C-alpha positions in Angstrom: 144.1 143.9 45.6 140.9 144.3 43.6 137.8 145.5 45.8 135.7 142.6 45.0 132.3 141.4 46.8 131.0 138.0 46.3 126.9 138.0 46.6 125.2 134.7 46.8 121.4 135.4 46.4 118.4 133.7 44.9 115.0 132.7 46.0 114.0 131.4 49.5 115.2 127.6 50.1 117.5 127.5 47.4 120.6 126.7 49.7 122.2 130.3 50.1 123.2 129.9 53.7 125.0 126.6 53.3 126.8 127.7 50.1 127.9 130.8 51.9 129.2 129.2 54.7 131.4 127.1 52.5 132.6 130.3 50.6 133.5 132.1 53.9 135.3 128.9 55.1 137.5 128.8 52.4 138.3 132.5 52.2 138.4 133.0 55.8 136.2 135.8 55.5 132.8 137.3 57.1 129.1 137.2 55.8 126.7 140.3 55.4 123.3 139.0 55.6 121.2 140.6 53.2 117.8 139.3 54.6 115.2 141.8 55.6 113.7 139.5 58.2 116.7 137.6 59.6 117.7 141.3 60.9 115.3 141.1 63.8 116.0 139.4 67.0 113.5 136.5 68.3 112.3 135.7 64.6 114.4 132.5 64.5 112.5 129.5 63.2 110.2 131.4 60.6 113.0 133.1 59.0 115.3 130.1 58.5 117.8 131.9 60.4 121.4 130.1 60.6 121.9 128.1 63.6 124.0 129.3 66.6 126.8 126.7 65.5 126.8 128.3 61.8 126.8 131.8 63.4 130.0 130.9 65.4 131.9 129.4 62.5 131.9 132.8 60.8 131.2 136.1 61.9 127.7 137.5 60.6 126.5 140.9 60.2 122.8 142.0 60.4 121.5 138.8 62.1 119.7 139.9 65.3 120.6 143.3 64.7 117.4 144.7 65.5 114.4 144.4 67.6 111.2 143.4 65.9 109.2 147.0 65.9 112.6 148.9 64.9 112.8 150.7 61.6 115.1 149.7 58.7 115.1 150.3 55.2 117.4 149.3 52.1 119.1 152.8 52.0 120.4 152.1 55.7 121.2 148.6 54.8 123.5 150.0 51.8 125.5 152.6 54.0 126.1 150.1 56.8 127.0 147.2 54.4 129.3 149.4 52.5 131.2 150.5 55.8 131.5 146.9 56.7 132.7 146.0 53.2 135.4 148.9 53.3 136.7 147.6 56.6 137.0 144.0 55.3 138.8 145.4 52.2 141.4 146.9 54.7 142.2 143.5 55.9 142.5 142.2 52.3 139.3 140.1 52.5 136.5 139.3 50.1 133.2 140.5 52.0 130.3 137.6 51.1 126.8 138.9 50.7 124.0 136.3 51.3 120.3 136.8 51.2 117.1 136.8 49.1 116.0 140.5 49.7 116.5 142.0 46.1 116.0 145.4 47.2 118.9 145.3 49.8 121.2 143.8 47.0 120.2 146.1 44.6 120.8 149.1 46.9 124.1 147.8 47.6 125.1 147.2 44.1 123.5 149.9 42.4 122.8 152.6 45.2 119.2 153.5 45.9 117.4 157.0 46.1 116.2 157.9 49.7 115.0 161.5 50.0 115.4 163.3 53.1 112.2 165.1 52.5 109.4 163.3 54.1 106.2 165.1 54.4 104.5 163.6 57.3 101.0 165.1 57.0 101.1 163.4 53.6 102.0 160.0 55.1 99.2 160.3 57.4 96.9 160.8 54.7 98.3 158.2 52.7 97.9 155.7 55.6 94.5 157.0 56.3 93.5 156.5 52.6 94.9 152.7 52.9 92.9 152.1 56.0 89.6 153.2 54.6 89.8 152.4 50.8 92.6 149.8 50.8 96.0 148.7 49.0 94.2 148.9 45.3 93.2 152.6 45.8 96.7 153.5 46.6 98.0 151.5 43.7 95.6 153.2 41.5 96.5 156.8 42.7 100.2 155.9 41.9 99.2 154.6 38.7 97.4 158.0 37.7 100.5 159.9 38.4 103.5 157.4 37.6 102.5 154.5 35.8 106.1 153.1 35.2 106.4 152.6 38.9 103.0 151.2 39.3 103.7 148.3 36.9 106.5 147.3 38.9 104.8 146.5 42.0 101.7 144.8 43.3 98.9 146.6 45.3 100.1 144.5 48.3 103.3 146.0 48.3 101.6 149.1 49.7 104.9 150.5 51.7 106.5 150.6 48.3 103.8 152.2 46.6 103.5 154.7 49.2 107.2 155.6 49.0 106.7 156.3 45.4 103.7 158.7 46.1 105.9 160.5 48.6 108.7 161.0 46.5 106.5 162.5 43.8 104.6 164.5 46.1 107.8 165.7 47.8 110.0 166.2 44.7 107.9 166.5 41.8 109.7 163.8 40.3 109.1 159.9 39.8 111.4 157.7 41.9 112.6 155.8 38.8 114.0 159.0 38.0 115.7 159.7 41.1 117.1 156.2 40.8 118.7 157.0 37.5 120.4 160.1 38.9 122.3 158.1 41.3 126.1 157.8 40.4 127.7 156.3 43.4 131.4 156.2 42.9 132.2 153.1 44.6 135.2 151.5 43.2 133.8 147.9 43.9 133.3 145.0 41.7 130.4 143.1 42.6 130.0 139.4 41.6 126.6 137.9 41.7 125.9 134.4 41.8 122.3 132.3 42.5 121.7 128.7 42.8 119.6 127.3 40.0 117.1 125.1 41.4 114.3 123.2 39.5 110.9 124.7 40.2 109.4 121.5 41.2 112.3 120.7 43.5 112.3 124.2 45.0 108.6 123.9 45.8 109.1 120.5 47.4 112.1 121.7 49.7 109.8 124.6 50.6 106.9 122.4 51.9 109.6 120.2 53.7 111.1 123.3 55.4 107.5 124.5 56.6 106.8 121.3 58.2 110.1 121.2 59.9 109.4 124.9 61.2 106.0 123.8 62.9 107.7 120.7 64.1 110.7 122.7 65.4 108.5 125.3 67.5 107.3 128.0 65.1 104.1 128.3 66.9 105.8 128.5 70.3 108.1 131.0 69.0 105.2 133.5 67.7 103.4 133.0 70.9 106.8 133.9 72.7 107.2 137.3 70.5 103.4 138.1 71.1 103.8 137.7 74.9 106.9 140.3 75.0 104.2 142.7 73.9 104.8 143.2 70.4 101.7 144.3 68.4 100.8 141.7 65.7 100.6 144.5 63.1 104.5 145.5 63.3 106.0 145.3 60.0 108.3 142.1 60.8 105.4 140.0 62.0 103.4 140.9 58.6 105.6 138.4 56.9 105.1 134.9 55.7 105.3 132.3 58.4 104.2 134.8 61.0 101.0 136.4 60.1 99.6 133.0 59.3 100.4 131.5 62.6 99.3 134.8 64.3 95.9 134.2 62.6 95.7 130.9 64.1 96.6 131.9 67.5 93.7 134.5 67.3 91.4 131.6 66.2 90.8 133.2 62.6 92.0 129.9 60.8 92.7 126.3 61.8 96.1 125.2 62.2 95.8 123.1 59.2 94.8 126.1 57.1 97.7 128.5 58.5 100.4 125.7 57.3 98.5 125.6 53.9 98.9 129.3 53.7 102.6 129.6 54.7 103.4 126.7 51.9 101.4 128.9 49.4 102.6 132.2 50.2 106.2 131.0 50.5 105.9 129.5 47.0 104.6 132.7 45.9 107.2 134.6 47.5 110.0 132.4 46.1 108.3 133.2 42.4 108.4 136.8 42.9 112.2 136.4 44.1 112.8 134.5 40.9 111.2 137.0 38.7 113.2 139.8 40.2 116.5 138.1 40.2 115.9 136.7 36.6 115.6 140.2 35.5 119.2 141.2 36.4 121.6 139.5 33.8 124.5 140.5 35.9 123.6 137.3 38.1 125.2 134.1 37.3 123.0 131.2 37.6 124.8 127.9 38.8 123.0 124.8 38.4 122.6 122.7 41.9 122.9 119.1 41.8 123.0 117.4 45.3 124.3 119.0 48.7 127.8 117.4 47.8 127.9 119.6 44.8 128.3 122.8 47.1 132.1 122.3 47.8 132.8 122.4 43.9 130.2 125.5 43.5 131.9 127.2 46.2 135.3 126.9 44.4 133.8 127.9 41.1 132.4 131.1 42.7 136.0 132.0 44.3 137.4 131.1 40.9 135.3 133.2 39.1 135.7 136.3 41.4 139.3 136.1 41.9 140.3 135.5 38.2 138.4 138.6 37.0 
């Protein structure tokens, strides 16, 4: 049997979860989440995590996998996800990856460089520079030594900027050079699919989803997480949906403004996701009609995967 993996990706709110469940049900297989926020416990409503009923229908990995303040990255995901894939291969099952975290998916498909050399003094220096001079300064530092990497990321992606600077500082090589050296010998065929939703419809669905999140108790969810003792500045809470509600809870913005910001920032995030995924010509985009079409799309994905 060919070692095939189905990947269902695309922008937030495009219908990935519903489609992945249909594919998993047909194949009697299991789902590996490639979502860098659903991996955290307690972050349920704001991450549009699958419902308890959906999680019971098919086994899911990397949902509620970590506490909100635990560290995780794409390299760890690559290693852990590959182990699960190999276990499913041994059972003659096709793993199904679903999620919109592009770096996680790239790590799994192509491998990712993760230097073990970490100069913690240099990291502290960079953190101090960011605190006193801001994200733009870090980005300018990167641009001065590695304009190729700097051109591929925005200043607000300061953790990625820092990682590039650390790699250059520790190894003398640019991070993209190290990525290009990767030659992971995994005999796996990755079949990548994404639902193609018209931009206007996608943005409308995002606004509807945000309203539903608020009505479903997002504010109470964020309050609960903070009351557990988690700091507002931890990485998992510095994400769309949570940081805006935290600002509201600390009386920094009105609720109306917080909701507006969530909608705006989610649209911007979806746009960045689309740019990322459109840049990978290995992804097959499937036009999405009404939800009844998902059964046909699921069958099409399985046919494409098993016929190759």
